[in-house]
Chimera marker file (.cmm) of the C-alpha trace (Angstrom):
<marker_set name="trace">
<marker id="1" x="49.032" y="-7.088" z="51.246" r="1" g="1" b="0" radius="0.5"/>
<marker id="2" x="45.329" y="-7.738" z="51.689" r="1" g="1" b="0" radius="0.5"/>
<marker id="3" x="43.093" y="-8.577" z="48.729" r="1" g="1" b="0" radius="0.5"/>
<marker id="4" x="41.034" y="-5.391" z="48.894" r="1" g="1" b="0" radius="0.5"/>
<marker id="5" x="38.955" y="-5.880" z="45.712" r="1" g="1" b="0" radius="0.5"/>
<marker id="6" x="35.795" y="-6.501" z="47.777" r="1" g="1" b="0" radius="0.5"/>
<marker id="7" x="36.120" y="-2.988" z="49.202" r="1" g="1" b="0" radius="0.5"/>
<marker id="8" x="35.848" y="-1.255" z="45.813" r="1" g="1" b="0" radius="0.5"/>
<marker id="9" x="32.530" y="0.100" z="44.529" r="1" g="1" b="0" radius="0.5"/>
<marker id="10" x="30.706" y="0.572" z="47.812" r="1" g="1" b="0" radius="0.5"/>
<marker id="11" x="28.081" y="3.274" z="47.941" r="1" g="1" b="0" radius="0.5"/>
<marker id="12" x="28.708" y="6.238" z="50.238" r="1" g="1" b="0" radius="0.5"/>
<marker id="13" x="26.802" y="6.269" z="53.537" r="1" g="1" b="0" radius="0.5"/>
<marker id="14" x="28.370" y="8.581" z="56.121" r="1" g="1" b="0" radius="0.5"/>
<marker id="15" x="29.090" y="6.747" z="59.345" r="1" g="1" b="0" radius="0.5"/>
<marker id="16" x="28.328" y="3.343" z="57.811" r="1" g="1" b="0" radius="0.5"/>
<marker id="17" x="30.336" y="3.202" z="54.578" r="1" g="1" b="0" radius="0.5"/>
<marker id="18" x="32.833" y="6.032" z="54.393" r="1" g="1" b="0" radius="0.5"/>
<marker id="19" x="36.581" y="6.599" z="54.361" r="1" g="1" b="0" radius="0.5"/>
<marker id="20" x="37.120" y="5.308" z="57.896" r="1" g="1" b="0" radius="0.5"/>
<marker id="21" x="35.042" y="2.216" z="57.140" r="1" g="1" b="0" radius="0.5"/>
<marker id="22" x="37.359" y="1.450" z="54.211" r="1" g="1" b="0" radius="0.5"/>
<marker id="23" x="40.384" y="1.721" z="56.523" r="1" g="1" b="0" radius="0.5"/>
<marker id="24" x="38.744" y="-0.492" z="59.160" r="1" g="1" b="0" radius="0.5"/>
<marker id="25" x="37.675" y="-3.097" z="56.615" r="1" g="1" b="0" radius="0.5"/>
<marker id="26" x="41.078" y="-3.104" z="54.900" r="1" g="1" b="0" radius="0.5"/>
<marker id="27" x="42.760" y="-3.916" z="58.199" r="1" g="1" b="0" radius="0.5"/>
<marker id="28" x="40.048" y="-6.447" z="59.083" r="1" g="1" b="0" radius="0.5"/>
<marker id="29" x="41.050" y="-8.367" z="55.934" r="1" g="1" b="0" radius="0.5"/>
<marker id="30" x="44.425" y="-8.780" z="57.649" r="1" g="1" b="0" radius="0.5"/>
<marker id="31" x="42.924" y="-9.889" z="60.949" r="1" g="1" b="0" radius="0.5"/>
<marker id="32" x="43.348" y="-6.483" z="62.606" r="1" g="1" b="0" radius="0.5"/>
<marker id="33" x="40.285" y="-5.109" z="64.381" r="1" g="1" b="0" radius="0.5"/>
<marker id="34" x="39.982" y="-1.350" z="64.635" r="1" g="1" b="0" radius="0.5"/>
<marker id="35" x="37.107" y="0.149" z="66.627" r="1" g="1" b="0" radius="0.5"/>
<marker id="36" x="34.342" y="2.161" z="65.092" r="1" g="1" b="0" radius="0.5"/>
<marker id="37" x="33.932" y="5.812" z="66.074" r="1" g="1" b="0" radius="0.5"/>
<marker id="38" x="30.932" y="8.091" z="65.973" r="1" g="1" b="0" radius="0.5"/>
<marker id="39" x="31.377" y="10.504" z="63.111" r="1" g="1" b="0" radius="0.5"/>
<marker id="40" x="31.150" y="14.226" z="63.891" r="1" g="1" b="0" radius="0.5"/>
<marker id="41" x="28.015" y="16.050" z="62.774" r="1" g="1" b="0" radius="0.5"/>
<marker id="42" x="30.054" y="19.064" z="61.662" r="1" g="1" b="0" radius="0.5"/>
<marker id="43" x="32.738" y="17.318" z="59.632" r="1" g="1" b="0" radius="0.5"/>
<marker id="44" x="34.122" y="20.491" z="58.090" r="1" g="1" b="0" radius="0.5"/>
<marker id="45" x="34.990" y="22.093" z="61.429" r="1" g="1" b="0" radius="0.5"/>
<marker id="46" x="35.624" y="19.117" z="63.734" r="1" g="1" b="0" radius="0.5"/>
<marker id="47" x="39.054" y="18.162" z="65.077" r="1" g="1" b="0" radius="0.5"/>
<marker id="48" x="40.592" y="15.179" z="63.318" r="1" g="1" b="0" radius="0.5"/>
<marker id="49" x="39.590" y="11.863" z="64.872" r="1" g="1" b="0" radius="0.5"/>
<marker id="50" x="42.413" y="10.299" z="62.863" r="1" g="1" b="0" radius="0.5"/>
<marker id="51" x="45.155" y="12.442" z="64.351" r="1" g="1" b="0" radius="0.5"/>
<marker id="52" x="43.622" y="12.124" z="67.816" r="1" g="1" b="0" radius="0.5"/>
<marker id="53" x="43.252" y="8.321" z="67.804" r="1" g="1" b="0" radius="0.5"/>
<marker id="54" x="46.016" y="6.936" z="65.553" r="1" g="1" b="0" radius="0.5"/>
<marker id="55" x="48.675" y="6.239" z="68.173" r="1" g="1" b="0" radius="0.5"/>
<marker id="56" x="46.170" y="4.755" z="70.634" r="1" g="1" b="0" radius="0.5"/>
<marker id="57" x="45.044" y="2.360" z="67.879" r="1" g="1" b="0" radius="0.5"/>
<marker id="58" x="48.575" y="1.079" z="67.313" r="1" g="1" b="0" radius="0.5"/>
<marker id="59" x="49.730" y="3.309" z="64.470" r="1" g="1" b="0" radius="0.5"/>
<marker id="60" x="52.957" y="5.260" z="64.323" r="1" g="1" b="0" radius="0.5"/>
<marker id="61" x="53.581" y="8.287" z="62.163" r="1" g="1" b="0" radius="0.5"/>
<marker id="62" x="56.148" y="7.922" z="59.386" r="1" g="1" b="0" radius="0.5"/>
<marker id="63" x="57.526" y="10.463" z="56.913" r="1" g="1" b="0" radius="0.5"/>
<marker id="64" x="55.759" y="10.636" z="53.558" r="1" g="1" b="0" radius="0.5"/>
<marker id="65" x="59.059" y="9.823" z="51.823" r="1" g="1" b="0" radius="0.5"/>
<marker id="66" x="59.146" y="6.499" z="53.712" r="1" g="1" b="0" radius="0.5"/>
<marker id="67" x="55.577" y="5.488" z="52.863" r="1" g="1" b="0" radius="0.5"/>
<marker id="68" x="54.861" y="1.949" z="51.761" r="1" g="1" b="0" radius="0.5"/>
<marker id="69" x="51.799" y="-0.063" z="50.784" r="1" g="1" b="0" radius="0.5"/>
<marker id="70" x="49.462" y="-0.583" z="53.718" r="1" g="1" b="0" radius="0.5"/>
<marker id="71" x="50.148" y="2.836" z="55.239" r="1" g="1" b="0" radius="0.5"/>
<marker id="72" x="47.226" y="5.149" z="55.966" r="1" g="1" b="0" radius="0.5"/>
<marker id="73" x="47.317" y="8.654" z="54.512" r="1" g="1" b="0" radius="0.5"/>
<marker id="74" x="45.406" y="11.305" z="56.448" r="1" g="1" b="0" radius="0.5"/>
<marker id="75" x="44.312" y="14.237" z="54.290" r="1" g="1" b="0" radius="0.5"/>
<marker id="76" x="42.639" y="17.588" z="54.483" r="1" g="1" b="0" radius="0.5"/>
<marker id="77" x="40.142" y="17.595" z="51.610" r="1" g="1" b="0" radius="0.5"/>
<marker id="78" x="37.837" y="20.594" z="51.953" r="1" g="1" b="0" radius="0.5"/>
<marker id="79" x="37.834" y="20.529" z="55.751" r="1" g="1" b="0" radius="0.5"/>
<marker id="80" x="39.579" y="22.674" z="58.333" r="1" g="1" b="0" radius="0.5"/>
<marker id="81" x="41.264" y="19.633" z="59.912" r="1" g="1" b="0" radius="0.5"/>
<marker id="82" x="42.486" y="16.397" z="58.276" r="1" g="1" b="0" radius="0.5"/>
<marker id="83" x="39.303" y="14.292" z="58.114" r="1" g="1" b="0" radius="0.5"/>
<marker id="84" x="39.905" y="11.976" z="55.146" r="1" g="1" b="0" radius="0.5"/>
<marker id="85" x="41.786" y="8.683" z="55.220" r="1" g="1" b="0" radius="0.5"/>
<marker id="86" x="43.088" y="6.509" z="52.403" r="1" g="1" b="0" radius="0.5"/>
<marker id="87" x="45.097" y="3.305" z="52.340" r="1" g="1" b="0" radius="0.5"/>
<marker id="88" x="48.177" y="3.252" z="50.159" r="1" g="1" b="0" radius="0.5"/>
<marker id="89" x="47.821" y="0.055" z="48.111" r="1" g="1" b="0" radius="0.5"/>
<marker id="90" x="50.835" y="0.675" z="45.912" r="1" g="1" b="0" radius="0.5"/>
<marker id="91" x="53.443" y="3.403" z="46.067" r="1" g="1" b="0" radius="0.5"/>
<marker id="92" x="51.320" y="5.604" z="43.824" r="1" g="1" b="0" radius="0.5"/>
<marker id="93" x="47.732" y="4.315" z="44.285" r="1" g="1" b="0" radius="0.5"/>
<marker id="94" x="45.234" y="4.738" z="47.101" r="1" g="1" b="0" radius="0.5"/>
<marker id="95" x="42.074" y="2.959" z="48.223" r="1" g="1" b="0" radius="0.5"/>
<marker id="96" x="39.579" y="5.426" z="49.641" r="1" g="1" b="0" radius="0.5"/>
<marker id="97" x="35.970" y="6.541" z="49.807" r="1" g="1" b="0" radius="0.5"/>
<marker id="98" x="35.180" y="10.132" z="48.916" r="1" g="1" b="0" radius="0.5"/>
<marker id="99" x="31.936" y="11.819" z="49.962" r="1" g="1" b="0" radius="0.5"/>
<marker id="100" x="28.965" y="10.888" z="47.806" r="1" g="1" b="0" radius="0.5"/>
<marker id="101" x="31.027" y="8.618" z="45.519" r="1" g="1" b="0" radius="0.5"/>
<marker id="102" x="31.679" y="4.872" z="45.342" r="1" g="1" b="0" radius="0.5"/>
<marker id="103" x="34.820" y="3.620" z="47.058" r="1" g="1" b="0" radius="0.5"/>
<marker id="104" x="37.677" y="3.313" z="44.590" r="1" g="1" b="0" radius="0.5"/>
<marker id="105" x="41.353" y="2.893" z="43.915" r="1" g="1" b="0" radius="0.5"/>
<marker id="106" x="42.898" y="5.999" z="42.379" r="1" g="1" b="0" radius="0.5"/>
<marker id="107" x="46.289" y="7.329" z="41.461" r="1" g="1" b="0" radius="0.5"/>
<marker id="108" x="47.980" y="9.292" z="44.232" r="1" g="1" b="0" radius="0.5"/>
<marker id="109" x="47.749" y="12.532" z="42.263" r="1" g="1" b="0" radius="0.5"/>
<marker id="110" x="49.401" y="15.773" z="43.312" r="1" g="1" b="0" radius="0.5"/>
<marker id="111" x="46.017" y="17.013" z="44.582" r="1" g="1" b="0" radius="0.5"/>
<marker id="112" x="46.026" y="14.251" z="47.192" r="1" g="1" b="0" radius="0.5"/>
<marker id="113" x="49.742" y="14.533" z="47.955" r="1" g="1" b="0" radius="0.5"/>
<marker id="114" x="49.364" y="18.250" z="48.696" r="1" g="1" b="0" radius="0.5"/>
<marker id="115" x="46.478" y="17.432" z="51.058" r="1" g="1" b="0" radius="0.5"/>
<marker id="116" x="48.366" y="14.880" z="53.173" r="1" g="1" b="0" radius="0.5"/>
<marker id="117" x="48.726" y="15.907" z="56.810" r="1" g="1" b="0" radius="0.5"/>
<marker id="118" x="50.181" y="12.644" z="58.113" r="1" g="1" b="0" radius="0.5"/>
<marker id="119" x="51.147" y="9.107" z="57.148" r="1" g="1" b="0" radius="0.5"/>
<marker id="120" x="50.539" y="6.326" z="59.651" r="1" g="1" b="0" radius="0.5"/>
<marker id="121" x="51.779" y="2.736" z="59.686" r="1" g="1" b="0" radius="0.5"/>
<marker id="122" x="50.144" y="0.037" z="61.762" r="1" g="1" b="0" radius="0.5"/>
<marker id="123" x="52.744" y="-1.081" z="64.261" r="1" g="1" b="0" radius="0.5"/>
<marker id="124" x="50.842" y="-2.694" z="67.150" r="1" g="1" b="0" radius="0.5"/>
<marker id="125" x="52.280" y="-6.080" z="68.011" r="1" g="1" b="0" radius="0.5"/>
<marker id="126" x="55.259" y="-5.499" z="65.739" r="1" g="1" b="0" radius="0.5"/>
<marker id="127" x="58.860" y="-4.949" z="66.678" r="1" g="1" b="0" radius="0.5"/>
<marker id="128" x="59.652" y="-3.858" z="63.128" r="1" g="1" b="0" radius="0.5"/>
<marker id="129" x="60.331" y="-0.196" z="62.584" r="1" g="1" b="0" radius="0.5"/>
<link id1="1" id2="2" r="1" g="1" b="0" radius="0.2"/>
<link id1="2" id2="3" r="1" g="1" b="0" radius="0.2"/>
<link id1="3" id2="4" r="1" g="1" b="0" radius="0.2"/>
<link id1="4" id2="5" r="1" g="1" b="0" radius="0.2"/>
<link id1="5" id2="6" r="1" g="1" b="0" radius="0.2"/>
<link id1="6" id2="7" r="1" g="1" b="0" radius="0.2"/>
<link id1="7" id2="8" r="1" g="1" b="0" radius="0.2"/>
<link id1="8" id2="9" r="1" g="1" b="0" radius="0.2"/>
<link id1="9" id2="10" r="1" g="1" b="0" radius="0.2"/>
<link id1="10" id2="11" r="1" g="1" b="0" radius="0.2"/>
<link id1="11" id2="12" r="1" g="1" b="0" radius="0.2"/>
<link id1="12" id2="13" r="1" g="1" b="0" radius="0.2"/>
<link id1="13" id2="14" r="1" g="1" b="0" radius="0.2"/>
<link id1="14" id2="15" r="1" g="1" b="0" radius="0.2"/>
<link id1="15" id2="16" r="1" g="1" b="0" radius="0.2"/>
<link id1="16" id2="17" r="1" g="1" b="0" radius="0.2"/>
<link id1="17" id2="18" r="1" g="1" b="0" radius="0.2"/>
<link id1="18" id2="19" r="1" g="1" b="0" radius="0.2"/>
<link id1="19" id2="20" r="1" g="1" b="0" radius="0.2"/>
<link id1="20" id2="21" r="1" g="1" b="0" radius="0.2"/>
<link id1="21" id2="22" r="1" g="1" b="0" radius="0.2"/>
<link id1="22" id2="23" r="1" g="1" b="0" radius="0.2"/>
<link id1="23" id2="24" r="1" g="1" b="0" radius="0.2"/>
<link id1="24" id2="25" r="1" g="1" b="0" radius="0.2"/>
<link id1="25" id2="26" r="1" g="1" b="0" radius="0.2"/>
<link id1="26" id2="27" r="1" g="1" b="0" radius="0.2"/>
<link id1="27" id2="28" r="1" g="1" b="0" radius="0.2"/>
<link id1="28" id2="29" r="1" g="1" b="0" radius="0.2"/>
<link id1="29" id2="30" r="1" g="1" b="0" radius="0.2"/>
<link id1="30" id2="31" r="1" g="1" b="0" radius="0.2"/>
<link id1="31" id2="32" r="1" g="1" b="0" radius="0.2"/>
<link id1="32" id2="33" r="1" g="1" b="0" radius="0.2"/>
<link id1="33" id2="34" r="1" g="1" b="0" radius="0.2"/>
<link id1="34" id2="35" r="1" g="1" b="0" radius="0.2"/>
<link id1="35" id2="36" r="1" g="1" b="0" radius="0.2"/>
<link id1="36" id2="37" r="1" g="1" b="0" radius="0.2"/>
<link id1="37" id2="38" r="1" g="1" b="0" radius="0.2"/>
<link id1="38" id2="39" r="1" g="1" b="0" radius="0.2"/>
<link id1="39" id2="40" r="1" g="1" b="0" radius="0.2"/>
<link id1="40" id2="41" r="1" g="1" b="0" radius="0.2"/>
<link id1="41" id2="42" r="1" g="1" b="0" radius="0.2"/>
<link id1="42" id2="43" r="1" g="1" b="0" radius="0.2"/>
<link id1="43" id2="44" r="1" g="1" b="0" radius="0.2"/>
<link id1="44" id2="45" r="1" g="1" b="0" radius="0.2"/>
<link id1="45" id2="46" r="1" g="1" b="0" radius="0.2"/>
<link id1="46" id2="47" r="1" g="1" b="0" radius="0.2"/>
<link id1="47" id2="48" r="1" g="1" b="0" radius="0.2"/>
<link id1="48" id2="49" r="1" g="1" b="0" radius="0.2"/>
<link id1="49" id2="50" r="1" g="1" b="0" radius="0.2"/>
<link id1="50" id2="51" r="1" g="1" b="0" radius="0.2"/>
<link id1="51" id2="52" r="1" g="1" b="0" radius="0.2"/>
<link id1="52" id2="53" r="1" g="1" b="0" radius="0.2"/>
<link id1="53" id2="54" r="1" g="1" b="0" radius="0.2"/>
<link id1="54" id2="55" r="1" g="1" b="0" radius="0.2"/>
<link id1="55" id2="56" r="1" g="1" b="0" radius="0.2"/>
<link id1="56" id2="57" r="1" g="1" b="0" radius="0.2"/>
<link id1="57" id2="58" r="1" g="1" b="0" radius="0.2"/>
<link id1="58" id2="59" r="1" g="1" b="0" radius="0.2"/>
<link id1="59" id2="60" r="1" g="1" b="0" radius="0.2"/>
<link id1="60" id2="61" r="1" g="1" b="0" radius="0.2"/>
<link id1="61" id2="62" r="1" g="1" b="0" radius="0.2"/>
<link id1="62" id2="63" r="1" g="1" b="0" radius="0.2"/>
<link id1="63" id2="64" r="1" g="1" b="0" radius="0.2"/>
<link id1="64" id2="65" r="1" g="1" b="0" radius="0.2"/>
<link id1="65" id2="66" r="1" g="1" b="0" radius="0.2"/>
<link id1="66" id2="67" r="1" g="1" b="0" radius="0.2"/>
<link id1="67" id2="68" r="1" g="1" b="0" radius="0.2"/>
<link id1="68" id2="69" r="1" g="1" b="0" radius="0.2"/>
<link id1="69" id2="70" r="1" g="1" b="0" radius="0.2"/>
<link id1="70" id2="71" r="1" g="1" b="0" radius="0.2"/>
<link id1="71" id2="72" r="1" g="1" b="0" radius="0.2"/>
<link id1="72" id2="73" r="1" g="1" b="0" radius="0.2"/>
<link id1="73" id2="74" r="1" g="1" b="0" radius="0.2"/>
<link id1="74" id2="75" r="1" g="1" b="0" radius="0.2"/>
<link id1="75" id2="76" r="1" g="1" b="0" radius="0.2"/>
<link id1="76" id2="77" r="1" g="1" b="0" radius="0.2"/>
<link id1="77" id2="78" r="1" g="1" b="0" radius="0.2"/>
<link id1="78" id2="79" r="1" g="1" b="0" radius="0.2"/>
<link id1="79" id2="80" r="1" g="1" b="0" radius="0.2"/>
<link id1="80" id2="81" r="1" g="1" b="0" radius="0.2"/>
<link id1="81" id2="82" r="1" g="1" b="0" radius="0.2"/>
<link id1="82" id2="83" r="1" g="1" b="0" radius="0.2"/>
<link id1="83" id2="84" r="1" g="1" b="0" radius="0.2"/>
<link id1="84" id2="85" r="1" g="1" b="0" radius="0.2"/>
<link id1="85" id2="86" r="1" g="1" b="0" radius="0.2"/>
<link id1="86" id2="87" r="1" g="1" b="0" radius="0.2"/>
<link id1="87" id2="88" r="1" g="1" b="0" radius="0.2"/>
<link id1="88" id2="89" r="1" g="1" b="0" radius="0.2"/>
<link id1="89" id2="90" r="1" g="1" b="0" radius="0.2"/>
<link id1="90" id2="91" r="1" g="1" b="0" radius="0.2"/>
<link id1="91" id2="92" r="1" g="1" b="0" radius="0.2"/>
<link id1="92" id2="93" r="1" g="1" b="0" radius="0.2"/>
<link id1="93" id2="94" r="1" g="1" b="0" radius="0.2"/>
<link id1="94" id2="95" r="1" g="1" b="0" radius="0.2"/>
<link id1="95" id2="96" r="1" g="1" b="0" radius="0.2"/>
<link id1="96" id2="97" r="1" g="1" b="0" radius="0.2"/>
<link id1="97" id2="98" r="1" g="1" b="0" radius="0.2"/>
<link id1="98" id2="99" r="1" g="1" b="0" radius="0.2"/>
<link id1="99" id2="100" r="1" g="1" b="0" radius="0.2"/>
<link id1="100" id2="101" r="1" g="1" b="0" radius="0.2"/>
<link id1="101" id2="102" r="1" g="1" b="0" radius="0.2"/>
<link id1="102" id2="103" r="1" g="1" b="0" radius="0.2"/>
<link id1="103" id2="104" r="1" g="1" b="0" radius="0.2"/>
<link id1="104" id2="105" r="1" g="1" b="0" radius="0.2"/>
<link id1="105" id2="106" r="1" g="1" b="0" radius="0.2"/>
<link id1="106" id2="107" r="1" g="1" b="0" radius="0.2"/>
<link id1="107" id2="108" r="1" g="1" b="0" radius="0.2"/>
<link id1="108" id2="109" r="1" g="1" b="0" radius="0.2"/>
<link id1="109" id2="110" r="1" g="1" b="0" radius="0.2"/>
<link id1="110" id2="111" r="1" g="1" b="0" radius="0.2"/>
<link id1="111" id2="112" r="1" g="1" b="0" radius="0.2"/>
<link id1="112" id2="113" r="1" g="1" b="0" radius="0.2"/>
<link id1="113" id2="114" r="1" g="1" b="0" radius="0.2"/>
<link id1="114" id2="115" r="1" g="1" b="0" radius="0.2"/>
<link id1="115" id2="116" r="1" g="1" b="0" radius="0.2"/>
<link id1="116" id2="117" r="1" g="1" b="0" radius="0.2"/>
<link id1="117" id2="118" r="1" g="1" b="0" radius="0.2"/>
<link id1="118" id2="119" r="1" g="1" b="0" radius="0.2"/>
<link id1="119" id2="120" r="1" g="1" b="0" radius="0.2"/>
<link id1="120" id2="121" r="1" g="1" b="0" radius="0.2"/>
<link id1="121" id2="122" r="1" g="1" b="0" radius="0.2"/>
<link id1="122" id2="123" r="1" g="1" b="0" radius="0.2"/>
<link id1="123" id2="124" r="1" g="1" b="0" radius="0.2"/>
<link id1="124" id2="125" r="1" g="1" b="0" radius="0.2"/>
<link id1="125" id2="126" r="1" g="1" b="0" radius="0.2"/>
<link id1="126" id2="127" r="1" g="1" b="0" radius="0.2"/>
<link id1="127" id2="128" r="1" g="1" b="0" radius="0.2"/>
<link id1="128" id2="129" r="1" g="1" b="0" radius="0.2"/>
</marker_set>
């Protein structure tokens, strides 16, 4: 598990320091480079870049019941499509960056659980299931 403390407390800046940036930087701490993507102008109505790109980036979808630390949770928080990502840092805590708030680690409350559309595990270069 990466030491993610340096990722906590960042100020929100859409497209520069946001929920995808936290995911990218978390994986970078482990030596895994994920590309940057242009963020959609109409976030609330845009198709999910997470669901579209996850497999191509080396992630595989896993059932929520099989989640483990390091997995990425894709959520629908006030948008038509799942446009929020969080990293599971413990079985019941997430690292994420909400709009207009500092990045933080929070409990995986029922509000977030109900919003989860998919759970992805980084699997590129791994033969482990």
